[in-house]
Steps between C-alpha positions, in 0.01 A plus 500: 500500500853485367824443679810682391854547637566858565767710667413802717494630863367260762253606752244355752164676550299538818314179439829309475505442120824522317504706184737657247466871442606629167642850418155584346330415829344166386486224759529130425426227751793278572410132498584328835681286582791539262870573486565859396834639371643830635622679178794677662659193662338213309424356847207266512244535780184299582190726544431351839858602607477866412611762754394865521824616339399312175209739433593767250765286327471410141427134449411247232179322571201321356190726512133474419399724206125574494 
């Protein structure tokens, strides 16, 4: 298991896991808890403070690479 910092669209699945979805359709699990950065505004948000409107936004986050 590797951990890398990636930027992509943030989503949450039906089971409640946060993941980044790339343009190619790859999913990478976001490590929780952490502070993520919204790429458009550079606002920093804790993963436990995310709201519904954050999903679909591009973020910078640490992810698990299998």
